[in-house]
C-alpha positions in Angstrom: 0.0 0.0 0.0 2.9 2.3 0.9 4.7 1.6 -2.4 1.5 2.4 -4.4 1.0 5.6 -2.5 4.6 6.7 -3.2 4.4 5.7 -6.8 1.1 7.8 -7.2 2.8 10.8 -5.5 5.7 10.5 -7.9 3.5 10.3 -10.9 1.6 13.4 -9.7 4.9 15.2 -9.3 6.2 14.2 -12.8 3.0 15.3 -14.4 3.0 18.7 -12.5 6.6 19.4 -13.5 5.7 18.5 -17.2 2.8 20.9 -17.2 4.9 23.6 -15.7 7.7 23.1 -18.3 5.0 23.2 -21.1 3.8 26.5 -19.7 7.1 28.3 -20.7 6.9 30.9 -23.4 9.5 32.0 -26.0 11.4 34.9 -24.3 13.7 35.5 -27.3 13.7 39.1 -28.8 11.1 39.9 -31.3 12.1 40.7 -34.9 14.0 43.9 -35.4 12.2 46.8 -37.1 13.8 47.1 -40.5 12.9 50.9 -40.6 13.1 52.4 -37.1 12.2 56.1 -36.8 11.7 56.8 -33.2 15.0 57.4 -31.4 16.8 59.1 -28.5 19.8 60.9 -29.9 22.3 61.2 -26.9 25.6 62.9 -26.8 28.1 62.3 -24.0 30.8 65.0 -23.7 34.0 64.8 -21.7 34.0 68.2 -20.2 38.0 67.8 -20.1 38.9 66.6 -23.6 42.1 64.9 -22.3 39.8 62.5 -20.3 38.8 60.9 -23.5 42.3 59.4 -24.0 41.9 57.2 -20.8 38.2 56.9 -20.4 35.6 55.4 -22.6 31.8 55.4 -22.8 29.6 52.4 -23.2 25.8 52.9 -23.7 23.5 50.1 -23.0 19.6 49.8 -23.2 17.2 47.5 -21.4 14.2 46.5 -23.4 11.2 44.4 -22.2 7.6 43.9 -23.0 5.1 46.3 -21.5 2.1 44.1 -22.2 0.4 41.9 -19.6 0.2 38.1 -20.1 3.4 37.8 -22.3 5.5 35.9 -19.6 5.0 32.9 -17.5 5.2 31.7 -13.9 8.5 29.9 -13.2 7.9 27.7 -10.0 11.6 26.3 -10.1 13.3 29.7 -9.1 11.6 30.3 -5.8 8.8 29.2 -3.4 5.6 30.4 -5.0 7.1 31.0 -8.4 8.5 34.0 -10.1 6.7 35.8 -13.0 9.3 35.8 -15.9 8.9 38.4 -18.7 10.6 38.7 -22.1 13.4 41.2 -21.6 17.1 41.9 -22.5 19.9 44.4 -22.3 21.9 45.3 -25.4 24.9 47.5 -26.3 24.3 50.6 -28.3 27.0 51.5 -30.8 28.7 54.7 -30.8 27.8 56.7 -34.0 29.9 59.8 -33.2 33.2 60.8 -34.9 35.2 62.1 -31.9 36.2 60.0 -28.8 35.6 63.1 -26.4 32.0 63.3 -27.7 30.4 59.9 -28.4 27.0 59.9 -29.8 24.2 57.2 -29.5 21.0 56.6 -31.3 18.6 54.6 -28.9 15.6 53.4 -30.9 12.4 53.2 -29.1 10.8 51.2 -32.0 13.7 48.9 -32.2 11.4 45.8 -32.5 8.4 45.0 -34.6 5.9 42.6 -33.4 2.0 42.9 -33.2 1.7 41.1 -29.8 4.2 41.1 -26.9 6.3 43.6 -28.6 9.5 44.8 -26.6 9.8 48.5 -25.8 12.6 50.5 -24.3 12.6 50.3 -20.5 15.7 52.5 -19.8 19.1 53.3 -21.1 22.2 53.5 -18.9 26.0 54.4 -19.2 29.3 52.9 -18.2 32.2 55.2 -18.0 35.3 52.9 -18.1 38.8 53.7 -17.0 40.7 51.7 -19.7 43.9 51.7 -17.6 42.5 50.0 -14.5 39.1 48.7 -16.1 37.2 50.3 -13.2 33.6 51.1 -14.2 31.6 54.1 -13.1 27.8 54.2 -13.6 26.2 57.7 -13.7 22.7 58.0 -12.1 21.2 58.8 -15.4 18.7 57.1 -17.7 15.3 56.8 -16.1 14.2 60.5 -15.5 16.5 62.4 -17.8 15.2 61.4 -21.2 13.1 64.4 -22.0 14.2 65.9 -25.4 16.4 68.9 -24.9 17.4 67.8 -21.4 21.1 68.2 -20.3 22.5 66.4 -17.3 25.9 67.0 -15.7 27.8 64.6 -13.4 31.2 63.9 -12.1 32.6 60.3 -11.8 35.0 59.8 -9.0 37.5 56.9 -9.2 38.9 55.3 -6.2 41.4 52.6 -5.6 39.0 49.7 -4.9 37.2 47.0 -7.0 33.8 48.3 -6.3 31.5 50.1 -8.8 32.7 53.8 -8.9 30.4 56.4 -7.8 29.2 59.4 -10.1 27.8 62.5 -8.5 24.9 64.1 -10.5 21.9 64.0 -8.3 24.1 63.4 -5.2 26.5 66.0 -3.7 30.1 65.2 -4.6 31.9 63.6 -1.7 35.5 64.6 -0.7 36.8 61.0 -0.7 40.3 59.6 -1.4 40.5 59.4 -5.2 43.0 59.3 -8.2 40.6 60.9 -10.7 37.5 62.9 -11.2 35.9 62.9 -14.6 33.2 65.6 -15.4 30.8 64.6 -18.2 27.8 66.2 -19.8 24.9 64.2 -21.2 22.5 65.8 -23.6 19.3 64.4 -25.3 18.8 66.2 -28.6 15.6 68.2 -29.1 15.0 66.2 -32.1 14.6 63.0 -30.0 11.2 61.2 -29.8 9.5 61.4 -26.5 9.7 58.2 -24.5 6.3 56.4 -23.9 5.8 55.7 -20.3 3.1 53.2 -19.4 1.8 53.5 -15.8 0.2 50.8 -13.8 0.3 48.1 -16.5 0.0 44.7 -14.7 2.6 42.2 -16.2 1.1 39.3 -14.4 -2.1 38.2 -16.2 -5.3 38.6 -14.1 -6.7 35.3 -12.8 -10.3 34.8 -13.6 -12.7 34.1 -10.8 -15.4 32.8 -13.1 -16.5 29.2 -12.3 
């Protein structure tokens, strides 16, 4: 009797795991838009041109679906499950001609899909010390995307292996450092306005109908 009970429990577990595995959805990026038109045109300027000889700028952008019901519950990651959505982060190439003033076109309509399309979530920057490979991340990208907006920050580099601090919104701290790199980030007035969706539930609503 005990053997049959254990066998039955094992079968139930296997069936449950199979159903959960079948519930997974394709999280790969949608097809690229062959003719994107809406973009943020961002220019990053080293206020001290000499800094461009040592420091480099890397732009990245995070995209994800903003539509509900496009993900799935993954019960293998945590107790109670985690709702997984299609998303990804990608490098944005520098289209500028000068190292002291790199330029980036971040397309809002990068992808083209009728359902579960990916939209720009936020961009962000890495300012890299090419001598030591230390990385500073300015606090820019979420609320500074309005066309015509200019943002100033100073990245302070210290002798440690942690992420280096940039001071734009925060007051510059007088800490031991070996370099301070002031930069200016400008979003061109010709940029497309970023669409912000407020209150969109990513997890599909569970029906209470019998």
